[in-house]
FIVEXDREN-385254 format. One record per residue (C-alpha): chain; x, y, z negated. Coordinates in steps of 0.2 Angstrom, whole numbers. Layout:
<sites>
- chain x y z
- A X Y Z
...
</sites>
This chain:
<sites>
- chain x y z
- A 207 -669 -249
- A 192 -666 -260
- A 175 -673 -257
- A 159 -666 -264
- A 151 -683 -267
- A 160 -699 -270
- A 150 -715 -268
- A 155 -732 -276
- A 148 -748 -285
- A 155 -760 -297
- A 165 -775 -291
- A 151 -787 -291
- A 144 -777 -276
- A 160 -769 -269
- A 168 -785 -263
- A 167 -796 -247
- A 166 -812 -258
- A 182 -819 -249
- A 172 -819 -232
- A 159 -831 -239
- A 144 -822 -246
- A 136 -837 -255
- A 151 -836 -266
- A 144 -820 -273
- A 131 -830 -284
- A 146 -835 -295
- A 145 -817 -302
- A 128 -821 -309
- A 136 -834 -321
- A 141 -829 -339
- A 158 -821 -338
- A 165 -832 -352
- A 163 -847 -340
- A 173 -841 -325
- A 190 -835 -328
- A 195 -818 -321
- A 208 -826 -310
- A 194 -835 -301
- A 184 -819 -299
- A 199 -809 -293
- A 206 -822 -281
- A 191 -833 -275
- A 174 -825 -278
- A 174 -806 -279
- A 191 -800 -273
- A 193 -781 -271
- A 189 -773 -254
- A 204 -765 -245
- A 205 -747 -244
- A 216 -733 -235
- A 230 -724 -244
- A 218 -710 -249
- A 207 -723 -258
- A 193 -723 -245
- A 185 -740 -242
- A 190 -748 -225
- A 173 -757 -225
- A 159 -756 -237
- A 142 -763 -242
- A 128 -757 -231
- A 119 -748 -244
- A 133 -737 -248
- A 136 -734 -229
- A 118 -729 -227
- A 119 -716 -241
- A 135 -709 -234
- A 127 -707 -217
- A 112 -698 -226
- A 123 -686 -235
- A 134 -683 -220
- A 119 -679 -209
- A 115 -665 -221
- A 132 -657 -220
- A 138 -664 -237
- A 156 -670 -238
- A 156 -688 -244
- A 168 -703 -246
- A 164 -721 -250
- A 177 -728 -263
- A 180 -745 -271
- A 179 -744 -290
- A 198 -748 -291
- A 202 -733 -281
- A 191 -719 -290
- A 207 -711 -297
- A 212 -707 -280
- A 195 -701 -273
- A 188 -691 -288
- A 196 -675 -293
- A 191 -657 -298
- A 182 -654 -282
- A 170 -669 -285
- A 153 -663 -289
- A 143 -679 -289
- A 147 -697 -291
- A 134 -709 -284
- A 134 -727 -290
- A 124 -741 -281
- A 119 -755 -292
- A 112 -772 -289
- A 111 -781 -306
- A 120 -769 -319
- A 111 -777 -334
- A 110 -795 -328
- A 91 -794 -326
- A 90 -801 -309
- A 81 -818 -307
- A 97 -827 -303
- A 107 -819 -317
- A 93 -821 -330
- A 92 -840 -325
- A 110 -843 -326
- A 114 -834 -342
- A 99 -842 -350
- A 103 -860 -346
- A 122 -858 -350
- A 120 -851 -367
- A 118 -832 -365
- A 131 -818 -364
- A 135 -805 -351
- A 136 -811 -333
- A 150 -805 -322
- A 138 -793 -314
- A 135 -785 -331
- A 153 -786 -336
- A 159 -777 -319
- A 146 -764 -322
- A 152 -761 -340
- A 170 -760 -334
- A 165 -747 -321
- A 155 -737 -334
- A 171 -735 -345
- A 181 -729 -330
- A 167 -716 -325
- A 165 -710 -342
- A 184 -706 -343
- A 184 -697 -326
- A 168 -688 -330
- A 176 -681 -346
- A 191 -675 -336
- A 182 -667 -321
- A 164 -664 -326
- A 155 -671 -311
- A 137 -677 -312
- A 132 -695 -310
- A 117 -702 -301
- A 113 -721 -300
- A 102 -729 -286
- A 101 -745 -277
- A 91 -761 -279
- A 95 -762 -298
- A 91 -744 -302
- A 75 -750 -311
- A 86 -758 -324
- A 96 -742 -328
- A 79 -733 -328
- A 73 -744 -342
- A 89 -740 -353
- A 98 -725 -347
- A 116 -723 -353
- A 121 -706 -360
- A 134 -703 -346
- A 121 -705 -332
- A 112 -689 -327
- A 99 -696 -315
- A 92 -712 -307
- A 85 -713 -290
- A 73 -728 -289
- A 68 -731 -271
- A 74 -725 -254
- A 86 -712 -252
- A 84 -703 -236
- A 71 -690 -241
- A 76 -686 -259
- A 94 -690 -262
- A 102 -675 -253
- A 90 -663 -262
- A 95 -671 -279
- A 114 -669 -274
- A 112 -651 -269
- A 102 -647 -285
- A 116 -655 -296
- A 129 -645 -287
- A 120 -629 -291
- A 119 -634 -309
- A 100 -635 -308
- A 90 -647 -319
- A 84 -663 -311
- A 72 -677 -317
- A 80 -691 -326
- A 71 -703 -314
- A 66 -699 -296
- A 55 -711 -286
- A 62 -710 -268
- A 49 -707 -255
- A 48 -719 -240
- A 55 -711 -223
- A 49 -714 -206
- A 60 -724 -195
- A 66 -708 -186
- A 71 -701 -202
- A 84 -715 -206
- A 101 -711 -199
- A 113 -724 -192
- A 129 -728 -202
- A 144 -719 -197
- A 158 -731 -203
- A 160 -750 -203
- A 150 -761 -215
- A 155 -776 -224
- A 151 -792 -214
- A 146 -781 -200
- A 129 -778 -209
- A 116 -769 -199
- A 98 -766 -205
- A 84 -771 -193
- A 69 -770 -204
- A 64 -762 -221
- A 51 -768 -233
- A 39 -783 -232
- A 20 -783 -228
- A 15 -799 -238
- A 13 -791 -255
- A 18 -804 -268
- A 14 -798 -285
- A 31 -803 -293
- A 40 -792 -280
- A 44 -774 -281
- A 41 -772 -262
- A 24 -766 -257
- A 15 -770 -241
- A 15 -752 -234
- A 34 -751 -234
- A 37 -762 -219
- A 46 -755 -204
- A 56 -761 -189
- A 71 -751 -185
- A 72 -746 -166
- A 83 -757 -156
- A 94 -742 -150
- A 98 -738 -168
- A 103 -756 -171
- A 114 -756 -156
- A 123 -741 -162
- A 127 -749 -178
- A 132 -766 -170
- A 143 -756 -158
- A 151 -747 -172
- A 156 -763 -181
- A 162 -772 -166
- A 173 -757 -161
- A 181 -758 -178
- A 185 -777 -175
- A 171 -784 -184
- A 164 -798 -173
- A 152 -806 -186
- A 135 -797 -187
- A 123 -799 -202
- A 106 -793 -198
- A 98 -786 -214
- A 80 -790 -216
- A 67 -797 -229
- A 61 -808 -215
- A 70 -810 -198
- A 54 -817 -190
- A 45 -801 -193
- A 56 -790 -182
- A 45 -780 -170
- A 30 -788 -177
- A 12 -781 -180
- A 0 -789 -193
- A 13 -803 -198
- A 13 -810 -180
- A 30 -816 -173
- A 36 -805 -159
- A 45 -818 -149
- A 51 -806 -135
- A 57 -793 -148
- A 68 -806 -157
- A 75 -814 -142
- A 79 -797 -135
- A 87 -792 -151
- A 98 -808 -152
- A 103 -808 -134
- A 108 -789 -135
- A 119 -792 -150
- A 127 -807 -143
- A 131 -799 -126
- A 139 -784 -136
- A 152 -796 -141
- A 146 -803 -158
- A 153 -821 -161
- A 142 -824 -176
- A 124 -818 -179
- A 117 -821 -197
- A 103 -815 -207
- A 99 -816 -226
- A 80 -820 -226
- A 67 -829 -216
- A 50 -835 -220
- A 42 -852 -219
- A 26 -846 -211
- A 36 -836 -198
- A 46 -852 -193
- A 31 -863 -192
- A 20 -851 -182
- A 34 -849 -168
- A 46 -864 -167
- A 51 -858 -150
- A 57 -842 -157
- A 67 -851 -170
- A 75 -862 -156
- A 78 -847 -145
- A 87 -837 -158
- A 97 -852 -164
- A 103 -856 -146
- A 108 -838 -143
- A 117 -837 -159
- A 125 -854 -156
- A 120 -861 -173
- A 125 -878 -167
- A 143 -872 -168
- A 142 -859 -182
- A 127 -865 -193
- A 116 -852 -202
- A 122 -851 -220
- A 108 -852 -233
- A 95 -838 -228
- A 84 -836 -242
- A 66 -842 -241
- A 52 -839 -254
- A 44 -856 -258
- A 38 -849 -275
- A 26 -863 -281
- A 18 -879 -275
- A 2 -874 -285
- A -12 -868 -273
- A -19 -859 -288
- A -3 -849 -291
- A -1 -845 -273
- A -19 -840 -271
- A -19 -828 -286
- A -1 -820 -286
- A 4 -821 -267
- A -11 -824 -256
- A -3 -816 -241
- A 12 -827 -242
- A 6 -841 -231
- A -2 -831 -218
- A -8 -835 -205
- A -12 -851 -215
- A -21 -852 -232
- A -14 -856 -249
- A -21 -874 -247
- A -9 -876 -233
- A 6 -870 -242
- A 15 -887 -245
- A 13 -892 -226
- A 19 -875 -221
- A 35 -877 -231
- A 39 -895 -226
- A 35 -891 -207
- A 45 -875 -207
- A 60 -884 -216
- A 60 -897 -202
- A 60 -884 -189
- A 74 -873 -197
- A 86 -888 -200
- A 83 -895 -183
- A 90 -879 -177
- A 105 -879 -188
- A 97 -866 -200
- A 98 -873 -218
- A 87 -862 -229
- A 89 -858 -247
- A 72 -859 -256
- A 69 -849 -271
- A 54 -854 -283
- A 46 -842 -296
- A 41 -851 -313
- A 33 -842 -328
- A 18 -833 -322
- A 7 -827 -337
- A -6 -841 -335
- A 4 -855 -327
- A 1 -872 -334
- A 10 -889 -334
- A -2 -894 -320
- A 4 -880 -309
- A 22 -885 -312
- A 18 -903 -308
- A 11 -898 -291
- A 28 -888 -288
- A 37 -904 -293
- A 27 -914 -281
- A 31 -902 -267
- A 50 -903 -271
- A 50 -922 -272
- A 41 -922 -255
- A 55 -912 -248
- A 68 -923 -256
- A 60 -939 -250
- A 61 -932 -232
- A 80 -929 -235
- A 78 -911 -229
- A 94 -901 -230
- A 88 -886 -239
- A 93 -879 -256
- A 80 -877 -269
- A 82 -865 -284
- A 68 -862 -297
- A 70 -845 -305
- A 60 -836 -319
- A 48 -823 -315
- A 56 -806 -319
- A 45 -791 -324
- A 53 -778 -312
- A 46 -761 -316
- A 40 -758 -298
- A 31 -775 -297
- A 13 -779 -302
- A 19 -790 -316
- A 30 -777 -324
- A 20 -779 -341
- A 26 -797 -343
- A 39 -802 -356
- A 56 -806 -350
- A 59 -825 -349
- A 70 -834 -361
- A 72 -852 -368
- A 57 -850 -380
- A 45 -843 -368
- A 49 -852 -351
- A 37 -867 -348
- A 45 -883 -354
- A 41 -891 -337
- A 54 -878 -330
- A 68 -890 -336
- A 61 -904 -326
- A 59 -895 -310
- A 76 -887 -313
- A 85 -904 -314
- A 76 -911 -299
- A 80 -896 -288
- A 98 -894 -293
- A 102 -912 -291
- A 96 -911 -273
- A 104 -894 -270
- A 121 -901 -276
- A 119 -915 -263
- A 115 -902 -250
- A 130 -891 -255
- A 142 -906 -254
- A 136 -911 -237
- A 137 -893 -230
- A 152 -887 -240
- A 164 -887 -225
- A 152 -875 -216
- A 150 -864 -231
- A 169 -861 -233
- A 173 -860 -214
- A 174 -841 -214
- A 185 -839 -229
- A 200 -830 -223
- A 214 -837 -234
- A 217 -855 -229
- A 226 -859 -245
- A 211 -853 -255
- A 199 -862 -243
- A 209 -878 -246
- A 208 -876 -265
- A 190 -872 -266
- A 185 -887 -254
- A 196 -899 -265
- A 188 -893 -281
- A 171 -898 -273
- A 168 -916 -279
- A 174 -914 -297
- A 165 -897 -299
- A 148 -902 -292
- A 148 -919 -301
- A 151 -909 -317
- A 137 -897 -313
- A 125 -911 -310
- A 129 -918 -327
- A 125 -901 -335
- A 108 -900 -327
- A 104 -918 -331
- A 107 -914 -350
- A 97 -898 -349
- A 82 -908 -342
- A 84 -922 -355
- A 85 -909 -369
- A 72 -897 -362
- A 84 -883 -363
- A 92 -886 -380
- A 108 -890 -372
- A 110 -872 -369
- A 116 -870 -387
- A 131 -881 -384
- A 136 -871 -368
- A 135 -855 -378
- A 151 -861 -387
- A 161 -863 -371
- A 173 -849 -367
- A 184 -850 -351
- A 186 -831 -347
- A 205 -831 -348
- A 220 -837 -337
- A 221 -854 -347
- A 203 -856 -342
- A 209 -861 -324
- A 214 -878 -331
- A 200 -879 -344
- A 186 -876 -331
- A 192 -890 -320
- A 195 -902 -335
- A 178 -898 -342
- A 168 -900 -326
- A 178 -916 -322
- A 174 -923 -339
- A 156 -920 -336
- A 157 -927 -319
- A 165 -943 -326
- A 151 -944 -340
- A 138 -942 -326
- A 145 -956 -315
- A 147 -967 -330
- A 129 -964 -335
- A 123 -969 -318
- A 134 -985 -318
- A 127 -990 -335
- A 109 -988 -329
- A 112 -1001 -314
- A 107 -1019 -319
- A 122 -1031 -317
- A 121 -1043 -302
- A 130 -1059 -299
</sites>
């Protein structure tokens, strides 16, 4: 069977991360530091497909575009990159590629490649490998290539010759038209900025999604300047549409449901006010439909602090005392009142930038008490950021550490995404990132490693293969002790240790043993250093 449109992505996106989505962050590391054996077996294994090459489950973004095209009468299939030779043929008119981080310019990839000596991340390497395959198939069959997704802005900055068009933005209103014009051989713009559909113009997915993903909101109304999402984009998806997608996944045997949103506390909200009834109704409905797990990727500190009863209610419905909510991302951004006030004044609402530190600390306590362990991201490197601003951030992190709050904290560089208000900034690197960054990096990572050690059994509990689960858990102590040693050295040298890491090369089969040995050696060095700093006692 031939399909007019084949949809795919690179392996860094088209995977289920062995059943544990936090493992996906490993793909943001330099590829030379993680052997392919690890990636293929542990962190980014291929998603299974049918005999004809069609994916059995797929990332939600691809499923949504599939539904958009199918609703317009266009024949379409979603295919893992490993199966393109089966799904692409002479009848293929358009190949659509969803990208998240094709050039390793996301905040996490930028940070990890910077501190570990540069080079392509696995996300960039996976995209290059997909590009080579697409170029061969395009030369053979002559189809058109269009790229979209969260990382499309990266492609628009430097478009490869084999790419015919980029769609930057939402797909519902503009993607079908681009496909039809390409099929007819008509010229299309190199870059199209997708318009925003109304909720009634967003079709529900028609085939099961990875992790039982179901979108419940789009956009964010807070308007932070470093973010590409503008305030007017916020919409809550109607409950009846959510129910259709949950039912579809459960009917295909997927009992864990991931509610996709930029802030779970804003579902059904108006003017940033938590809608307690809407959230309780949503979680109750999904649970009664047969979901065993209900997770979400993002939550806000102001939302949690403004309605503790809502946090408690959804935690009880989802049984987080049994399953634990794994690392939903929360924007901490900065401890500086000046930075918060200038670059993200709507972030603390209904509180003020002056209250921000208390909002973070209070919200963390509320979340952890309800078995929700947040992953805080910080943004460092604003154009006028001073050492005093970063000192304020360090004080806030130390306050959280002193309270022994079980939350991850990851400082990230500010990235000038083309759709954000900071798009004119330079991209951060060793010689441009503030020197105090290395201090807050070490303090935050040391605490985050402790949290990871404590919560590691929960983070790996959903891994399907018990042998792999056992191996990953037993690597825990040596690997994390080694990582702590790395970040201590980065802090002590103000980033100069990155030059040494640039010489490390583990991307081969022999690297399996070398990686463990290297990290174990660093861990031993770290432990020895701590011992030598303790005064002798009689």
